N, C-alpha and C positions, 0 to 999 in steps of 0.2 A: 653517343659516347666515343666511338671510334672515328678517326678522319677516313676520307674517302680513298686516300692512298694506301694500298695494302701493304707496301713495304714498310710503313710506319706502324702497322698494328701491334706487333710484337714488342716494339719498343714502349708504345703507349700503354699497352697493357701491363707490362712489367712496371712502369712508373705508377700506374694507378693502384695496382695491388700493394706496392711499396707504402704508398701514401696510406692506404687503408690500414695496413699493419702498424704504421707510425701512430695513426689516430687511434687504434684499438689499445696500443700499448699506453699512449698517454690517458686514454679513458680509464684503464685499469689502475695505473699509477695514482690518478687524481681522484680516485675513488667516486668517479661519476656512475660507475656501476660496479657491483662486486661479484656479480653472478655471470661468469662468462659463458656458462652453458644456456643461459636464457638468451637465446639468439634475437628475439624481437626487441627485447629491451636493450640488448647490446648494440644493434644497429640503430635503434633510436638514439641511444647516449652518444654514439660515435657522430651521427648526424648533428646533434645538439652541439657537440664540441666543435665540430667543423664550421659550424655557422656561428661560433663564439656567442652562444647563448647563455646567459648567466645562469649559474648553478642553482640559483634561488628559484628558477622557474621549472626545474627539472620534474619535480613532484607535480606540479600543475600541468605540465606537458603530458605526464602519464595518465592523469585523470581525464583531461580534456580531449586527448587524442587517441582514444581507444581503437578508433577506426584504423588509425596508422599503424598501431600495433598489431592489429589483425592483419593487415595488408603485409607487414613486415615478416609475419609468421608464415604467410601463404607463399610469399616470394621465396623465402628462404627453403620452403619444403619443395618448391618446384626446381630451384636453381641448385641447391645443395652446397655449392663452393660459396663460402661466405664473402669472399672478395667481390665476387661478381654479383651476388645477392644484394651486397650494399650499394654497389654501383646502379643497380636498377632500382632499388628502394629510393635512394636520394634523388634519382631522375623523376620517379614518381611524385615525390613530394614537391619537387619544384614544378612540375606540371600542376599539381593541386594548386599551388599559390596562384598560378596564372589563371586556372580554371575557376577559382573561388570567387573571382570578380564578376562572373557570369552567373552566379546562383539563380538569381531570378529569371533570367533569360532562359536558362536550362529548364527551370521548372515549368515556364510557359510553353517550351518545346514539348515536355513530357505531356502536358495537358493536350497540346495540339494533336499529337500522335494517338493519344488515347482515344480522343474524340474520333479520329479517323478509323481506328481499330475496333471500338466499341463505343458507340455514341450513347446507348442506354447507360453503360456504367459511367460513362463521362458525365452524363446529365444528373446522374445519382449523386456522384461524388461533388458536383458543383452545388448540390443542396445539403450536403451532409458534412458532420465535423469530424468525420474519420480522417480526412487528408491531414489535418492538424496533429493528429496522433502518430502518423507515419514517419519514420526517421530518414526522410529522403537525402538531407544533407550528410548523414552518416553513411547512407547507402552509397552515395557518389564519391565521398571522401575515401572509403575503404575499398572502392571498386567491388563491393558486395563480398569482401572477405568476411568471414564469420556469419554472412547471410546464406549464401550458397555454399553447398560443400565443395572442399578443395579441388576434387576430381573434375568439377564442371568450370572451374575458375580459368584454368589456362587458356582456353579459347577466348574468353572475355578479355583477359589481360593481353592477349596477342594483338586484338583489335586496338586496344588502347595504345599499345607500344607503337603500333603502325601507324597511328596517328588519329584515329577515331574515338575521341572520347564520347561522341554521341551514342555510341552502342550502350553507354551506361543508362542513357534515357529509354532505349528500347528494352532494357532489362527491367527497368521500373514499370514500364507499360506491361510487360508480360507477366509480372509478378502479380500485378493488379488484376488483371484478366484471368489469371490462373485461380485467384482466391476471390472471384467476384461474388461467389455464393455468399460468402460471410460479409462482404461488403455490402451487398444489396439487402441483407438482413440486419445491417447497422449493428452487427455484433463485434464491435471493437475489441473486447476482451479475448474472444475465440481467435479472432484474426491476428491479433499479436501473438497469441500462442503458437498458431500454425505458422506464422512468419518466423518465429524464432526456433522452429524446429523443422525446417524444410529438409526432406530426405534427400539421399544421393540421387535416387530415380527422378524426383521431381526437379532436383537441381539440374540434372542433365536435359531434362524436357525443356526447362525455362531457358537455359543457355542456347539450345538448339533453336528454339522458337525465336528468341531474341535476334539471333544471327539472321535467321530467315527473314524476319520482318524488317530488320535493318536493310539487308541486301534488296529487299522488294522496295524500299523507299530510296534506293539508288546508292546505298553504301556512304552515307553522308559522312563527312568530316567535321570536326569543330575545333 
């Protein structure tokens, strides 16, 4: 977001904040959003306006892009200052656009690392329909916002911001291994219930283990 020359930082941040407030004012005036207190919706609406996306698609955006709304919520909770939260949020979306073209390759990487970490589980999933029921695209798109508890996400988001989106693959691998008991039983219903209610303690364990595994494989970037 900021140029490498430090003497420019204050000026650039002032301009970026002013641009944010101009967009926010325009969003409220044009009724793209009517609830300023709903920060996730506000950030999404401002982004749509900045990208000049037709207002007829707003409702569709909110329905289809629930993962991004979860990400907006988490970023705002972590950053607090809405101008900075928006800058980070919009940067994440732009990264997601680039990364979405590699969806198939990312999933193949996930299966590759799962095979290395737990071959029995990998083999079971190869012959199971459970993989089809797991929301991998939503996990990657939201960076696990709304999946893991917020308290554990800042470490994951730090890695993504630093350039390693591959950490998201290792989180998926760790989640699968953490719930292998239900996967091996082919208990899809119970598995999805568990995944929808991951505790704070388990979220912290998953985040720590994901980073540990990522580092063990060379802190790979993508």
